[in-house]
N, C-alpha and C positions, 0 to 999 in steps of 0.2 A: 787622203789618202781615198784609191779610184772608187767611180761611183761602180755599183756589183751590178747596173742594168750595163754593160760594158754594149749590147747591141738596143739598139737604141728602139727599135721596133719589135723587138719582142721583149718589151717591158710589160705593157700588158697582157699578153699571151701564159709568157711565164711566173709571173704573180698571180694570176684564176689555176694556173695547174700544177702550183707545188702548194697553193691552199688544197687542192681540190687530196691529194696525195697527200696531205700532213691530217686531213680530215678520217681519210679512210682509215690511215695509222691508226688515228684516235681511238676510229670503234671498234675497229679490232684489239686496243689496250684493253676495252670499255670490257672486252668481253672473256677476255683472259677470267680463270684457265679453259674455259669450256671451249667457247669459238665451235660453236655449232655452227656448222655451213646455210642451211636456212635461215636459219635466224640470221645470220649474219649480210644471207643477201636482202633479208628485208629493209633493216637497218642502212648496209652503203647503199639502198634503195630509195628509200625514204624519209630517210635525214631528223626524226620526230623522237629523237632520241627519251625523249622526256614524256613523252604525247602532250605536251602543251604547247611551246611557243621552241618552233628547232633550235638548237644551240648553233647550226651552222647553214649555211644557204646549201640551197641546190644546185646542180653544175649551171643554173641558166641563171638562176640568183647573184651567182659567184661571176660569171661572164660579164654579165648589167654593173655588176660595182665594179669588176677591173675596168670598161667602159669607160665608167663615169670617174673613178682616180686617172686615167690615163687623161680625160680632157681635162679635168682640175687644175691636174699639174702643166699642159702643153708644153709638152717635154720633146716632145717628136712628132713625126711626120702623121703619124695617128690620130693625133691630136683634133688635125684640123678635118679629121676622114667621119662621113656619115656613121653617128652612133649606133643606127640597127644593123648597118651594114659590118663593123666591125663587131658586134653582140654575137652577134650569128657567128661571126667567124672564131670568136674565144669559144661560147657556148659546144661548136662542134667540134672542137681541141678535148674543152674539159670534158662532155660527152665520151668520145674517143681513152679517153684515159681511165674512165671509170669502166668503161666495158671490160680496158686489158684487165683492169685489175679485179672485177668481175669472171674472167675467161681465167686466172691462174687458182684462184678460189677453186672454181668447180673443176678443177681439173688437178690441183695442186695442195689444193688445201690451204688451212690457214696458214701454218706455219711459211709455207712460201711464198705469201703473200707479203705476210710480212717482212720476212728477209727481203722483197725486191723491195714494200717502201722504203725499206729502211735503208737501202744504196741508194735512195731517189733524192731521197727528202734536201731540204737545205732550208731548215726552219728561220732562217736568220732573214730570208730574202722579205720574207712577208711584214717584215715589222719596216724597211725601208718602205723610202718612196721614190718613184721613176728617177728622182735626181741622184738618189742612194744617200741619202742622211736618216738617219734610228730614227723610227716614228715613236717617239714617245708613250702616248695614251691614246685611245681611242673612245671618245662617250660618246659616238654617235653613232652605232651600231643597233640593230635590231637586231641583232645576235646575241644572246651572252656567249655566246663560248667566243666571239671575236668584239667584247666589252672587255678596255681594263683604262684604269686612271689616269695611273703615274705616280711619282712624288713630284713632278716638274708643275706644280697647279697653285703655288700658296696664295694665290689675289682669289682663287672660288672659292664661292661659299659652300658650305656642307651642305646644304638644302640645293644648291642646283646638280650637283652635284648626282647627287640621291635622285633627283627627280630623271636623271639621263640614264637609270637602269633599266638596263628591258625588262618588260612584262612578264612574267611566264607564270599567268595564269593560277587556277583558282587550285592550283593543286595542294596539298596538304603535309606537312612534313611527314614522311611515317614516321610511325609509334619507337621502331627503332633509336631514331634518331633523336626524338624527340626525351628518350627514357635519359639519355645521358646530355644532352644540348640545350634544353628547357629549362630557367630556371623556377618554374611552376612542379618540374619533377621532384617526386621523392628522392629518387639518387643521384638528382644530375649532380656530377662531377664539376671542381672548379673550374670559373671563369665561365660559365654559361649565364648567357646573353640573352634578350630578346630580340629575335629577326630584325627591326628594325637598328636596333645597335649595332646587329651583327654586320649590317649593308655600311654602316659609317664605321665600321673598325677597316674593312676592308677597302674602304678608300683614306682610311690616314695612313693604312700601308701599303698603302698602292699598286694594292693587287687586283689581279679580276676575278673573273665568276668558275676558274676552273679547278680541276681537282686539286692540282698542289697548292693554287690558289689557298683553296678550302681549309688544305693541311695545314700551312704556313697560319694563315688566318686564327684558325681553334688553335694550336697549338702555342701560338705567342698570348691568345688571351689567357689559357688555363698558367700554363708559366708566369705571367704575370700577377697570380693570383696569390696571395699571403697563404689561403691553405694548400696549397699545392704538395703534393709528394710524388713521389718518383711509380706507385704502383693507380695513381690515376692515371699519369700518362701510359703506363702497359692499357688497364683496360681500355684507353678511349683508344688508341692503339690499334689493340684489337679490335676495334668494335667497327674502325675504321675499313681493317683487312676484309674480316671473315663474317658481322654480324648487319651492316647495315647494305639497303639492297643499292643496285643501280637506281640511280646515278650519283647517289650519294656514295658508294661506294672510295676507296682510293686502297689500291695497294702496291706493291711492288717497289720501283724506285723511288717513286712519285711521293710516298711517304716518308722519306728521311727529310721531306719540307714541313714536317711533322717537329720533326727533332728538331730540325734548326728556329722554327718560330718557337720553342721550349725555351731555347735558349735564348733567343732574342728577346723574348718578354720579361726574362728572368734578371735580365740586361739590362732592359731599356723602359725608360717610359715610370709615373706614379705606380705605388702597386696596385691593385684592381681596380686594372679597367673597366672589370665588368662592372663595378659598382657607379660608371661618370658618365653615365645614359642621362643628359641635360641639362647639363652642367655649366654648357654654353649654347646659346641659341645656335638655330639652322641657319643660320643669316649668319655668322659669323664667322669668317674666313679658315682655309685649311692652316692657314699659316698661326691665327690665331686658338685653334684646338689641340695643333702640334707642342706649339709650346706651353698650354696649359696642362696636356697630358705627358710631358715631358719623352715627344716621343719626335726631337729633331728627325729629318729623312736623311742627314749625313749619315749618323748612324744606324740606323738600317741598312745603308749600301753595303757595308761587310756582309752583310747576312746575306742580303743575294747575293754578292760575288765568292761565297762561299756557294751554298745552292747554286747556283749555275757548273760550277765544277764537277758537283755531288749527284747531280742531273740533269746529265747536255743532253740536247738534242731534243727538248720540246718545246712545245707553244707556247710553255708558263717562262720556261726559260732564256727562251730567244727574246720575250720582249720584257727581262727584268731593268728597270731603271737601277744599273748599277753602278754607271757614273752619273753625276751632275748634265746635265744639258740634251742627254742622250749622246756623248760622245763616247762611243766602244770601242775597245781597243780590243778587234774582233781579227780574224780570217774571213770577214761577208764579201769582201772580194773574190780571194780566189774561190772562196766556193760557188758563191754562185758564177764564176767563168765553168767549175765543174757541174755545176747544177745548166747549164743552156747546153750544154754536150749532153744529156740525157734529154733534152723535149725535143717531141716528135719536130720530124719534120714537115714543114705546111709551105707551099706556093701562096697561099694568103699572108706570109710573113719573110717572104725576102728565104 
């Protein structure tokens, strides 16, 4: 397959603007159905979605990441240029993209902005290197919205990947979440686990920390419980959509990941994954953990394929490890070619 970055000198700019557009769309989706303009403006500009460590970088942080990514791969002329100058050029373009979105929001409202972003986004480009290969994991990001472990990590230890999780401050889980998901709660639902074990399950399943990932992981753990019943799924599904506060709320099409997670949990692994905490040392490899729990990664991939078909064009879907070695049979090159046509014209990038 041809590299999705058809014009190498555009690689860092394309990647940064693609992220900016996707971040803005994620913020819009998080605020549905109200999407009040003042609150949206604050979120679009501040980025501190959880009032703790931000999920996503600011435009200038994005520019720094894009320049670093470009220099690491050393695949184009920009890689040998002055990093500070490159960052400034990218930052100016990303800030202009943000300004254009804010102008649409102020003049036409949230729906119009959402339509614009949906037309322009190309999530696949976010998870490809400058040479066009799929990036199967990113456990080095300080932003929890960009962190994901993937499945091709059999030789890593559980402890190593747990240590890479971005910190999110000292914010306590809201009571609505603790009611249903804290095993100490008197009304906890099947599959409730400690926070530490919940993080480990994210890693075992190869999932990041965004809404769709969370829905799949909670669904998997619930479906794997020997005391599961359909009424429990209905209760938690409704809680996700209507009772949980932001940013723990999951709604819309991303709730389908919860349903698929339940099916996967019922089909894969030893029953009662919730009770398996501490059965192996964190020094054990993920291969040993998955073998012990009966969760081989090849049995997970078909569920991820279904998820990608049911929930298209989201961050979580674009990075799902649907095939071994990141060999994704996608239209990434064609999609990226169309994406490049939407980029702002800039003398700085030819």
